[in-house]
N, C-alpha and C positions, 0 to 999 in steps of 0.2 A: 264397633260400639258407637252408639249415637252420641254426638258431642253434647256434654252438659252445659256448654258455654253459649250464651245468647247475648249479643250486643244490645244494649239499651239505648245509649247515646254515646257521644265521644267520651272515651276513658271510663265508661261504666259498663260492667258486664254482669248479667244475671247468671248464676250457676245453679243448675238443677241437681240437687242432692237426693239420691234415692232413699226411701224409707221402707221398712219392712211391715207396712200397715196397708189397710185399704186405701187410705190417703197416701199415695205412693211416692210423693216427692215434697221437698221443701225448697223454696226459692231463697238462695243466698246471693250475696253481691260482692264483686271485686271492683274497687275504684282506684284508678291510677292517679297518684299524686306526683309532685315534683321530686320528692325524696323517697318514694316507696309506695306501697299499696295498702289500702284499707280493706279489711274483710268486714262485711255486715252480716252477722249470723253465720253459723258454722255447720249445721247438720248433726246427725247422730254419728258417734264414733263407731263405724262399722267398716269392714274391709271394702265394701262397695262404695261407701262414702269417701273413704280415703282415696280410692281409685279415681273417683269422679274429680276430686280436687287435683290429683296428680295430672289428670287429663286436661283440666282447665289451665293449670299452670304451664303445661307443655305447649298448649295452643297459643299462650301469650308470651312464651319464651322467658318465664320467670320461675323462681323457686320459692319455697316457704321463707327463705332468708330475706326475700324482698318485702315481706309483710311488716309494716311498721306499727299497726294498731288493729285491734279487734273490737268491734262495736256490736252490741246486742240490742235488738228491739225488745226482747224479753227472754226469760230464762226457762221456758219450756224446753224439754230435752232435745227436741229436733232443731232448736235454735242454739242451745247452749252446749250440746253434747261434745263437740270436737274442740271446744275452746281451750281446755287444758292441754290437749294434744298439740295444738298450734303453739301455745305459750311455751310449752316444754321445749319445742324445737327452736324457737326464735326469740323468746324472751319478750315478746310484744305485750304492751299493756292491754287490759281488757276493760272496756267501759260499758256501763249499764246504769239504769236508774237505781236509786237506793232501795226501793221496794222490791225490785227484781233481784238485787244482790242478796237481800234478806231471804227471798224465796229460794234462790240457788243454794244458799248455805243450809237452809232448813230441809229442803227436799233432797238434794243430791250430795252435798259435801259433808253434812253432819247426820243425815238420815233421820232427823227428828220427825219429819212429816210422815214417814213410812210406818212409824210405831203406832199401832192401833188404828191404822187407816181403814181397815175393814169395819171396825166398830163404829168409826165416824160415819161411814157410808150407811151402815145399818140404822144408826140413829136418825139419819135423814130420810129413811124409808126404803132404802134399797134392800131387796131380798138377800138373806145371808149368803147364799151360794154365789150369787152374782157379785156381792161385795168382796168375797174372798178372791174371786177371779180377777176383779179389777185391781185389788191390792197386790196380787201376785204379778199382774202385768206392770204395775208401777215399779216393782222391784226389778223385774227383768229389763224394763226400759231404762231405769236408773243405772244399770250396769253398763249401758252404752254412753255414759257421760264421763267415764274414766279415760285418762287421768284428769284430775280436777285442777283448775288454775290455782296458783299459789297466792294470787292477789287479785282483787276486784276493785276497780276505781269507779267512782260515782260521777255521773253527769246529771245535770238538772234540767227538767223541762223549763222552757223560757229562755234558756241559754242558746248559744250557737256552737256548732262544732265543725271543724274542717274535716271533710271526708273527701279524699282525693284532691281534686283541684277546686272544689266548690265549698261554699259555706252553707250549711244547712241549719234551719231552725229546729230545735228539739221540742216536740209537742207531746204532751201526756195524752194517752188514749186508753184509760183503764176500761176493762170489760172482759175481753178474751183472756187477758192476764192483768192482775191488779195494778202492776206498775209498768205496763207496756208503754214504750215511747216510739214515735215515728219521726222521720226526718224529712223536712220540706225545704227545697231550694226555690224561693219566690221568684228569682230572676228568670228561671226556665219553667216554673210551675211543675217541678219534678218532685214526686213523693216516693220515698221508700217506706212502705206502709206496714211491714211485718205481717202479722195475721189480723190486722184491723180491717182490711178490705181484701176479700178473696174473689177469684174470678167467677166461679160458678156455684159456690156454696156460701152460707153464712157462717161466720166464726162461732165456734163453741164458746160459751161463757161458763167457766168452771167455778165451783165452790170448793175451796181448800180449807183444811183445818186452820 
């Protein structure tokens, strides 16, 4: 199996998590700190995703018990999906922006956004058959976000956060997701950019209820 672990710089590793879509992976991160490790984004909760995390942990000689915090750029399912699974194992806090916490509760944890989603898309001009297909896809994708975290803690743009051994500025980048945040270390000009910047494609900007 190809290793999902890619070194970025000292004590920061990119983890390639497989996705069951045409866009077939999401980039997550592990940052080594003095007292444990930070995860930035988690991937979908699938057997393949869990296997990739297990492989990354084994390569670094760590276990989920070494995770001290989980930080999310945004709450789309491919970034949020394994959050509760990790929290269930290690009890680590989960940090994200207030708007993304609201989205996570509405879309995945309380299912409010899924109710009448096909009607919402139809009202925006999408053909009825396509709207039903998209709504069904949202439900099946939402199933890959279980178990859900029991608590979400809020971090604010404009503040700083300790990720691993570095202090990062928290920057709001709404667009791809309404409350997406990214993390910038000005000392090394290092940016963890979520889906705000992608390598070969432009980010999708979605409209949600």
